[in-house]
PAZAPA-4460 file (N, C-alpha, C; in steps of 0.05 Angstrom, whole numbers, plus 32768, in hexadecimal, padded with zeros to 4 digits):
% residues 183
    n_x    n_y    n_z   ca_x   ca_y   ca_z    c_x    c_y    c_z   seq   type   mol
   8852   8EB9   8C3F   8843   8EAB   8C29   8856   8EAB   8C0F     1      X     A
   885F   8EC4   8C11   886D   8ECA   8BF8   8889   8EB5   8BF4     2      X     A
   8891   8EB5   8C0B   88AA   8EA3   8C10   88A6   8E86   8BFD     3      X     A
   888F   8E7C   8C08   8884   8E61   8BFF   8881   8E62   8BE1     4      X     A
   8875   8E76   8BD5   8873   8E78   8BBB   888C   8E7C   8BAC     5      X     A
   889D   8E86   8BB9   88B9   8E91   8BA2   88C6   8E75   8BA8     6      X     A
   88C3   8E63   8BBB   88D7   8E44   8BC0   88C4   8E38   8BAA     7      X     A
   88A9   8E35   8BAC   88A3   8E1F   8B9A   88A7   8E25   8B79     8      X     A
   88A8   8E43   8B78   88B2   8E4C   8B51   88C7   8E3C   8B4C     9      X     A
   88DE   8E4A   8B62   88F9   8E3F   8B5E   88FE   8E25   8B5A    10      X     A
   88EF   8E13   8B71   88F4   8DFA   8B75   88EA   8DE4   8B5D    11      X     A
   88D2   8DF5   8B51   88C6   8DE0   8B3C   88DB   8DD2   8B2E    12      X     A
   88ED   8DEB   8B1C   8901   8DDC   8B07   890C   8DCB   8B15    13      X     A
   8918   8DC9   8B2E   8928   8DB7   8B3A   891B   8D9B   8B3D    14      X     A
   88FE   8D9C   8B47   88EC   8D84   8B46   88ED   8D76   8B2E    15      X     A
   88EE   8D84   8B1A   88E2   8D7A   8AFF   88FE   8D6C   8AF8    16      X     A
   8916   8D7A   8AFD   8930   8D6B   8AF3   8934   8D52   8B01    17      X     A
   892D   8D4F   8B16   8929   8D3C   8B26   891E   8D25   8B22    18      X     A
   8903   8D2A   8B1A   88ED   8D19   8B12   88FB   8D0B   8AF7    19      X     A
   8905   8D17   8AE8   890D   8D17   8ACD   8929   8CFD   8AD2    20      X     A
   8937   8D06   8AE7   8951   8CF4   8AE8   8949   8CD5   8AF2    21      X     A
   8937   8CDF   8B03   8926   8CBD   8B1A   891D   8CAF   8B01    22      X     A
   890A   8CC0   8AEA   88F8   8CAA   8AD8   8912   8C9F   8AC4    23      X     A
   8926   8CAC   8AC3   8937   8C9E   8AAF   894E   8C89   8ABE    24      X     A
   8952   8C8D   8AD8   895B   8C7B   8AEB   894F   8C5A   8AE6    25      X     A
   8935   8C5F   8AD9   892C   8C3F   8AE5   892F   8C31   8AC5    26      X     A
   8933   8C42   8AB0   8936   8C2F   8A9D   8952   8C23   8A95    27      X     A
   894D   8C0D   8A88   8965   8BF9   8A8C   8977   8C07   8A76    28      X     A
   8996   8BFE   8A7F   89B1   8C06   8A75   89B7   8BF5   8A65    29      X     A
   89C0   8BFB   8A4B   89D1   8BEC   8A37   89EB   8BEA   8A3D    30      X     A
   89F2   8BD2   8A38   8A11   8BD1   8A3D   8A22   8BE0   8A28    31      X     A
   8A39   8BE9   8A35   8A4E   8BF7   8A1D   8A4E   8BE7   8A0B    32      X     A
   8A54   8BCB   8A06   8A58   8BBC   89F2   8A4B   8BB9   89DA    33      X     A
   8A2F   8BC0   89EB   8A14   8BC1   89D9   8A0A   8BD9   89C6    34      X     A
   8A23   8BEC   89CC   8A14   8C03   89C1   8A25   8C03   899F    35      X     A
   8A17   8C08   8991   8A28   8C05   8974   8A3B   8C1D   896D    36      X     A
   8A55   8C17   896C   8A64   8C33   8965   8A62   8C36   8949    37      X     A
   8A5F   8C50   893F   8A5E   8C58   8929   8A77   8C6A   891E    38      X     A
   8A87   8C62   890B   8AA2   8C6F   8908   8A9B   8C7F   88EF    39      X     A
   8AA2   8C9C   88F3   8AA5   8CAA   88D6   8ABA   8C98   88C2    40      X     A
   8AAB   8C94   88AA   8ABF   8C8E   8897   8AD5   8C9D   888E    41      X     A
   8AEE   8C97   8894   8B06   8CA9   888E   8B0D   8CA3   8870    42      X     A
   8B13   8CB8   8864   8B1C   8CBA   8846   8B3A   8CB6   8849    43      X     A
   8B45   8CA4   8832   8B62   8C9C   8832   8B73   8CB5   8832    44      X     A
   8B8A   8CB4   8847   8B94   8CC7   884A   8B9E   8CCD   8829    45      X     A
   8BA8   8CEC   8822   8BAC   8CF3   880A   8BCD   8CEB   8804    46      X     A
   8BD4   8CDE   87F7   8BF4   8CDB   87F4   8BFC   8CF5   87E4    47      X     A
   8C0E   8D05   87EA   8C13   8D19   87DA   8C31   8D0D   87C5    48      X     A
   8C28   8D13   87AB   8C3E   8D0A   879B   8C4B   8D21   8793    49      X     A
   8C6C   8D15   878C   8C7C   8D27   8783   8C79   8D2E   8768    50      X     A
   8C75   8D47   8768   8C6A   8D52   8746   8C84   8D5F   873C    51      X     A
   8C96   8D5C   8747   8CB6   8D64   873D   8CB7   8D83   873D    52      X     A
   8CA7   8D95   8744   8CAC   8DAE   8740   8CC2   8DBA   8757    53      X     A
   8CC5   8DAC   876F   8CD3   8DB5   877F   8CF4   8DA8   8778    54      X     A
   8CF8   8D9E   8761   8D11   8D92   875B   8D21   8DA9   874F    55      X     A
   8D3B   8DA7   8751   8D4F   8DB8   8743   8D45   8DC8   8722    56      X     A
   8D39   8DB4   8718   8D36   8DB9   86FF   8D22   8DCB   86FD    57      X     A
   8D14   8DCF   870B   8D00   8DEB   8711   8D08   8DF8   871F    58      X     A
   8D1E   8DFE   8725   8D22   8E16   8736   8D1A   8E2D   872A    59      X     A
   8D26   8E3A   8713   8D20   8E50   8704   8D06   8E50   86F4    60      X     A
   8CF4   8E3A   86F2   8CDE   8E42   86E5   8CCC   8E59   86EB    61      X     A
   8CBE   8E6B   86D9   8CB3   8E7F   86DC   8C9C   8E7A   86F3    62      X     A
   8C9C   8E89   8705   8C88   8E83   871C   8C67   8E84   870D    63      X     A
   8C5D   8E90   86FD   8C46   8E88   86F1   8C44   8E6E   86E7    64      X     A
   8C54   8E66   86D9   8C54   8E48   86CF   8C57   8E35   86E7    65      X     A
   8C64   8E3C   86FE   8C63   8E2F   8715   8C4A   8E27   871F    66      X     A
   8C3C   8E3A   8722   8C21   8E3B   8731   8C0B   8E2C   8718    67      X     A
   8C0F   8E2F   8700   8BFA   8E25   86EB   8C02   8E05   86EF    68      X     A
   8C20   8DFD   86F4   8C26   8DE2   86EF   8C1D   8DD1   8709    69      X     A
   8C1E   8DE2   8720   8C11   8DD5   8739   8BF3   8DD1   873B    70      X     A
   8BE5   8DE8   8728   8BC6   8DE4   8728   8BC3   8DCB   8716    71      X     A
   8BD5   8DC4   8701   8BCC   8DAF   86F4   8BD3   8D94   86FF    72      X     A
   8BE8   8D93   8712   8BF1   8D7F   871F   8BD8   8D73   8734    73      X     A
   8BCF   8D8B   873C   8BB9   8D7E   874E   8B9D   8D77   8741    74      X     A
   8B9F   8D7E   8727   8B84   8D7B   8717   8B8C   8D59   870D    75      X     A
   8BA5   8D56   8706   8BA9   8D37   8701   8BA8   8D25   8717    76      X     A
   8BB0   8D35   872D   8BB3   8D1C   8744   8B92   8D19   874C    77      X     A
   8B83   8D2F   8743   8B66   8D2A   8750   8B50   8D1F   873C    78      X     A
   8B63   8D1F   8727   8B52   8D14   870C   8B37   8D24   8703    79      X     A
   8B46   8D42   8702   8B33   8D5B   86FC   8B34   8D56   86E3    80      X     A
   8B20   8D48   86D2   8B20   8D4A   86B8   8B0F   8D5E   86AB    81      X     A
   8AFF   8D6D   86B5   8AF6   8D8B   86AE   8B0D   8D9B   86AB    82      X     A
   8B20   8D9D   86C5   8B35   8DB0   86BE   8B44   8DA8   86A9    83      X     A
   8B4E   8D93   86A9   8B5C   8D80   8696   8B60   8D87   867A    84      X     A
   8B41   8D87   8673   8B37   8D8B   8653   8B36   8DAB   8654    85      X     A
   8B32   8DB7   8665   8B2D   8DD6   8660   8B49   8DE7   865F    86      X     A
   8B65   8DD9   865B   8B7C   8DE2   8659   8B86   8DEB   863B    87      X     A
   8B7A   8DDE   862E   8B81   8DE3   860E   8B85   8E04   8608    88      X     A
   8B98   8E07   85FD   8B99   8E21   85EA   8B7C   8E2A   85DA    89      X     A
   8B78   8E3E   85D5   8B5B   8E3E   85CC   8B5F   8E3D   85AE    90      X     A
   8B6C   8E3F   859E   8B6E   8E39   8581   8B71   8E17   857C    91      X     A
   8B83   8E08   8593   8B89   8DEB   8593   8B6E   8DE0   8595    92      X     A
   8B5F   8DE7   85A9   8B48   8DE0   85B7   8B2E   8DDF   85A2    93      X     A
   8B32   8DFB   8593   8B15   8DFD   857E   8B1D   8DE7   856B    94      X     A
   8B38   8DE4   8564   8B3C   8DD6   8548   8B37   8DB9   8551    95      X     A
   8B44   8DB0   8563   8B49   8D92   856B   8B31   8D8C   8579    96      X     A
   8B2C   8D91   8590   8B18   8D82   85A4   8B03   8D7D   8597    97      X     A
   8AEE   8D8A   8582   8ADA   8D7E   857A   8ADD   8D68   8567    98      X     A
   8AF5   8D64   8562   8AF9   8D4D   8548   8AFF   8D32   855A    99      X     A
   8B0B   8D37   856B   8B14   8D1F   8580   8B05   8D1B   8597   100      X     A
   8B07   8CFE   8596   8AFA   8CF2   85BB   8B07   8CFE   85D1   101      X     A
   8AFF   8CFC   85E8   8B09   8D0E   8603   8B24   8D01   8607   102      X     A
   8B27   8CE4   8605   8B3F   8CDB   8609   8B59   8CDD   85F4   103      X     A
   8B4E   8CE3   85DC   8B60   8CE6   85C7   8B6B   8D08   85C9   104      X     A
   8B57   8D16   85CF   8B5D   8D35   85D2   8B6F   8D38   85E4   105      X     A
   8B6D   8D2B   85FF   8B80   8D2F   8617   8B99   8D28   8610   106      X     A
   8B9C   8D0D   85FF   8BB7   8D07   85F5   8BC5   8D18   85E4   107      X     A
   8BB2   8D23   85D4   8BC9   8D3C   85C3   8BCB   8D57   85D3   108      X     A
   8BB4   8D59   85EA   8BBA   8D73   85F6   8BD9   8D6C   8606   109      X     A
   8BD3   8D58   8617   8BEA   8D55   862E   8C08   8D4C   861D   110      X     A
   8C05   8D41   8600   8C18   8D36   85F3   8C21   8D1E   8600   111      X     A
   8C15   8D0A   8601   8C1C   8CF1   8614   8C24   8CDB   85FE   112      X     A
   8C30   8CC6   860C   8C40   8CB6   8600   8C4C   8CBF   85DF   113      X     A
   8C43   8CB2   85CE   8C58   8CB7   85B5   8C54   8CD5   85AA   114      X     A
   8C3A   8CE1   85B1   8C38   8CFC   85B2   8C4D   8D0B   85BE   115      X     A
   8C5C   8CFF   85D3   8C71   8D15   85E2   8C8D   8D1B   85D0   116      X     A
   8C92   8D0F   85B6   8CA6   8D14   85A7   8C9C   8D27   858F   117      X     A
   8C84   8D2C   8587   8C7F   8D42   8574   8C79   8D2B   8558   118      X     A
   8C81   8D15   8555   8C8A   8D07   8544   8C80   8CEC   854B   119      X     A
   8C61   8CE8   854B   8C59   8CD0   8554   8C61   8CBF   853C   120      X     A
   8C65   8CA2   8546   8C6D   8C91   8535   8C5A   8C83   8521   121      X     A
   8C51   8C7F   8506   8C45   8C76   84F9   8C43   8C52   8507   122      X     A
   8C1E   8C4C   8501   8C1E   8C2C   8506   8C1A   8C2C   8525   123      X     A
   8C1C   8C40   8537   8C21   8C39   8552   8BFF   8C48   8557   124      X     A
   8BF7   8C3D   856F   8BD0   8C41   8573   8BDA   8C5D   857B   125      X     A
   8BCB   8C6D   857F   8BCA   8C84   8587   8BC7   8C89   85A0   126      X     A
   8BD8   8C93   85B3   8BD2   8C98   85CF   8BB7   8CA2   85D2   127      X     A
   8BAE   8C9D   85EB   8B96   8CA6   85FB   8B97   8CAD   8613   128      X     A
   8B8E   8CC2   8627   8B91   8CC7   8640   8B79   8CCB   864D   129      X     A
   8B7B   8CB8   865F   8B63   8CB0   8674   8B6B   8CC2   8686   130      X     A
   8B5E   8CD7   8699   8B69   8CE6   86AA   8B64   8CD3   86C7   131      X     A
   8B50   8CBC   86C8   8B44   8CAF   86E0   8B5E   8C99   86E0   132      X     A
   8B6C   8C96   86CA   8B84   8C80   86D4   8B9C   8C8B   86DE   133      X     A
   8B9C   8CAB   86DA   8BB9   8CB6   86E5   8BB5   8CBE   8703   134      X     A
   8BCB   8CB0   870A   8BCD   8CBA   8733   8BD6   8CCF   8731   135      X     A
   8BEF   8CD9   8725   8BFD   8CFA   871D   8C0D   8CF9   870E   136      X     A
   8C17   8D12   870A   8C29   8D22   86F4   8C40   8D23   8701   137      X     A
   8C59   8D1C   86F9   8C72   8D24   8701   8C84   8D32   86EC   138      X     A
   8C85   8D49   86F0   8C93   8D5D   86DC   8CB8   8D57   86DD   139      X     A
   8CC4   8D55   86C7   8CDE   8D4A   86CC   8CF4   8D60   86C3   140      X     A
   8CE7   8D74   86AC   8CF9   8D89   869E   8CEC   8D9F   8697   141      X     A
   8CF6   8DB7   8690   8CE9   8DC8   867C   8CFE   8DDC   866D   142      X     A
   8CF6   8DE9   865B   8D0A   8DF7   864A   8CF4   8E0C   8643   143      X     A
   8CFF   8E22   8637   8CF2   8E3B   8631   8CFB   8E34   8611   144      X     A
   8CDD   8E38   8601   8CE0   8E33   85E3   8CCF   8E47   85D7   145      X     A
   8CD9   8E63   85D7   8CC9   8E77   85CC   8CB4   8E7F   85DD   146      X     A
   8C9B   8E81   85D4   8C88   8E88   85E5   8C7D   8E72   85F7   147      X     A
   8C86   8E5E   85F7   8C81   8E42   8602   8C96   8E36   8616   148      X     A
   8C81   8E2B   862B   8C9A   8E19   863F   8C98   8DFC   8635   149      X     A
   8CAB   8DEF   862E   8CA8   8DD1   8626   8CAC   8DC5   8643   150      X     A
   8C97   8DBA   864C   8C9F   8DA8   8667   8C9C   8D8B   8662   151      X     A
   8CAD   8D7D   8666   8CAF   8D62   8667   8CAA   8D50   8681   152      X     A
   8C96   8D3E   867A   8C88   8D3A   8693   8C82   8D19   8692   153      X     A
   8C7E   8D09   86A4   8C71   8CF0   86A0   8C56   8CEB   86B0   154      X     A
   8C40   8CE1   86A8   8C2B   8CDF   86B6   8C2B   8CC0   86C2   155      X     A
   8C2A   8CC2   86E0   8C29   8CA8   86EC   8C0F   8C99   86F2   156      X     A
   8C08   8C85   86E2   8BF3   8C75   86DF   8BEB   8C64   8700   157      X     A
   8BD2   8C63   8703   8BC4   8C53   8720   8BD1   8C38   871B   158      X     A
   8BD5   8C30   86FF   8BE2   8C14   8702   8BFA   8C10   8701   159      X     A
   8C0D   8C2D   8707   8C2D   8C25   86FF   8C38   8C2D   86E9   160      X     A
   8C24   8C36   86D6   8C31   8C39   86BC   8C38   8C53   86B5   161      X     A
   8C4E   8C58   86A9   8C5D   8C72   86A9   8C56   8C79   868B   162      X     A
   8C47   8C94   8684   8C48   8C97   8668   8C55   8CB4   866B   163      X     A
   8C69   8CB5   8657   8C71   8CD2   864F   8C65   8CEA   864A   164      X     A
   8C5F   8CFF   864C   8C50   8D17   8642   8C62   8D30   8642   165      X     A
   8C59   8D43   862C   8C6B   8D60   862A   8C55   8D6F   8627   166      X     A
   8C52   8D87   863D   8C42   8D95   863C   8C51   8DB2   862E   167      X     A
   8C45   8DBC   861B   8C49   8DD5   860F   8C3B   8DED   861C   168      X     A
   8C46   8DF5   8632   8C38   8E08   8639   8C38   8E27   8633   169      X     A
   8C24   8E36   862B   8C27   8E4F   8620   8C20   8E60   863F   170      X     A
   8C35   8E68   8646   8C36   8E70   8667   8C2E   8E8D   8664   171      X     A
   8C32   8EA2   8654   8C31   8EBB   8655   8C16   8EC7   864A   172      X     A
   8C03   8EB6   8649   8BE8   8EBD   8648   8BDD   8EC6   865E   173      X     A
   8BC7   8ED2   8660   8BB9   8EE0   867A   8BB1   8EC4   8689   174      X     A
   8BAE   8EB0   8681   8BA7   8E9A   8687   8BB5   8E82   867A   175      X     A
   8BCB   8E76   8682   8BDF   8E64   8675   8BCC   8E4B   866A   176      X     A
   8BD0   8E48   8657   8BC4   8E2C   8645   8BDF   8E1C   863A   177      X     A
   8BD1   8E03   862B   8BE3   8DF3   8624   8BDF   8DE9   8609   178      X     A
   8BF9   8DF1   85F7   8BEF   8DF3   85DD   8BF1   8DCD   85D3   179      X     A
   8BE4   8DC2   85CE   8BE2   8D9F   85C6   8BEC   8DA3   85A9   180      X     A
   8BED   8D8D   85A3   8BF9   8D7E   8588   8BE6   8D7E   8575   181      X     A
   8BE6   8D8C   855B   8BD7   8D8D   854B   8BD6   8D74   8538   182      X     A
   8BC9   8D61   8535   8BC9   8D4C   851F   8BB4   8D4D   850F   183      X     A
***
């Protein structure tokens, strides 16, 4: 008697599984071509832009400045406006930012367009910088100028427009910052 009880206890799961398989066998099958295929949306591949830091011109730039410029390059490529706005040297930011519109402040901070010459031409429309219109930044050259690194660069627009820019990097601070153009 014991043997039959043992057999029925262990056989029960097997019978349940067989019944489940047989009940499914009677359902109509869907043709493979009728099954909707759901594909995950793919993000467009990130196109690495040459920011110029690997060129011979930047071979001897201080490592702290290189790290900062890499971060700045990523921020321009990602259109990280919050980061770009926060890069002003504290005195410049306190003095200029409250009196300027966002795009005007950014143009002064990164010295874009005619601001790249330190002597903007009179009568020319003041530059504005909209980070959303920038594809990436390309660094061209650098020069040590007292406590600043003067970095010549160009902003590459999504529309193909190239805008000169001059970054005056106060790189020896605990956290490097940019000295914009006071106007």
